[in-house]
Each structure stands twice: as C-alpha cells, then as structure tokens.
C-alpha positions as CSV (number, residue, x, y, z in Angstrom):
1,X,-7.6,-15.0,3.3
2,X,-5.6,-12.4,5.3
3,X,-5.5,-8.8,4.2
4,X,-4.0,-5.4,5.0
5,X,-5.6,-2.0,4.5
6,X,-3.5,0.9,3.1
7,X,-4.4,4.5,2.6
8,X,-4.6,5.6,-1.0
9,X,-2.4,6.2,-3.0
10,X,-0.3,3.6,-1.3
11,X,-2.8,0.8,-2.0
12,X,-2.8,1.8,-5.7
13,X,1.0,1.8,-5.8
14,X,1.1,-1.7,-4.3
15,X,-1.5,-2.9,-6.8
16,X,0.5,-1.4,-9.7
17,X,3.7,-3.0,-8.4
18,X,5.3,0.4,-7.8
19,X,5.6,-0.2,-4.0
20,X,7.0,-3.7,-3.3
21,X,7.3,-3.2,0.5
22,X,5.1,-1.9,3.3
23,X,6.4,-0.8,6.7
24,X,4.5,-2.0,9.8
25,X,5.5,-2.0,13.5
26,X,3.6,-5.2,14.3
27,X,4.7,-8.8,13.6
28,X,2.9,-11.5,11.6
29,X,3.6,-15.2,11.0
30,X,1.5,-15.1,7.9
31,X,3.2,-15.9,4.6
32,X,1.4,-16.4,1.3
33,X,-1.6,-14.7,-0.4
34,X,-2.6,-11.3,1.0
35,X,-5.5,-9.0,0.1
36,X,-4.7,-5.3,-0.4
37,X,-7.6,-3.1,0.6
38,X,-7.8,0.6,0.0
39,X,-9.0,2.4,3.1
40,X,-11.7,5.0,2.9
41,X,-9.2,7.9,3.1
42,X,-6.6,9.5,0.8
43,X,-3.2,10.6,2.2
44,X,-3.0,13.9,0.3
45,X,0.6,14.6,1.3
46,X,1.6,11.2,-0.1
47,X,-0.4,11.8,-3.2
48,X,1.4,15.1,-3.8
49,X,4.8,13.6,-3.0
50,X,4.4,10.7,-5.5
51,X,3.2,13.2,-8.2
52,X,6.3,15.4,-7.4
53,X,8.7,12.5,-8.1
54,X,7.1,11.7,-11.5
55,X,4.7,8.9,-10.7
56,X,1.6,9.1,-13.0
57,X,-1.2,8.7,-10.5
58,X,-4.9,8.5,-11.3
59,X,-6.9,11.6,-10.4
60,X,-7.8,11.5,-6.7
61,X,-11.5,11.1,-7.5
62,X,-10.7,8.0,-9.5
63,X,-8.9,6.2,-6.7
64,X,-10.9,3.3,-5.3
65,X,-11.7,3.7,-1.6
66,X,-13.0,1.3,0.9
67,X,-12.6,-1.9,-1.1
68,X,-10.2,-4.7,-1.9
69,X,-8.2,-3.7,-5.0
70,X,-5.5,-6.4,-5.4
71,X,-3.9,-9.5,-4.1
72,X,-0.2,-10.1,-3.5
73,X,2.0,-12.7,-2.0
74,X,3.7,-11.9,1.4
75,X,7.0,-13.7,1.3
76,X,9.6,-11.8,3.3
77,X,9.4,-10.0,6.7
78,X,12.2,-7.9,7.9
79,X,12.5,-6.4,11.4
80,X,11.2,-2.9,11.5
81,X,13.9,-0.2,11.6
82,X,13.4,3.6,11.7
83,X,15.4,3.9,8.5
84,X,12.7,1.9,6.6
85,X,10.6,5.1,6.7
C-alpha cells in the first residue's frame, strides 16, 4: 500500500478528519487506499497555530511520532497552486 508522511500535528489532523486535503508539489497517479504516517518531528508553529484557532489537540508529548497512524482514500488530485497554502 502507498503512503505519505506528514509532520505532526498535520498527521493527527488528517487522522481525525479535520484536514481533508494535503498540498504537495509532486504528482501521483495513485488513487485509492493511502497510509498516513506521522513523521518523527513536530511542527511547533503549526501546533501553536491550530491551538490558536480553537482546535483541541493532544499534548505534544502524546502525539504519535514515526509510525503509521491512519488510512485514508486518495480520490481527487488538483493541480498545485500557490493559493492552496
């Protein structure tokens, strides 16, 4: 099965269905099941931002790192645009 690695807390947000899209600059022809792996690092700025907009995140020390944490289904690919960020 194919997979993608995301920094925490993004991987957690995808697993919790709070982040339905992911921006990448590369193309893929894959559609279907996709593993979501949490990388070994935390994006502290993203964590602080998500908390600031009211998302109830787990404590940083409780986020799973370096493991597959979810599966999803890749269905739609849109061309990357700067405004996706």
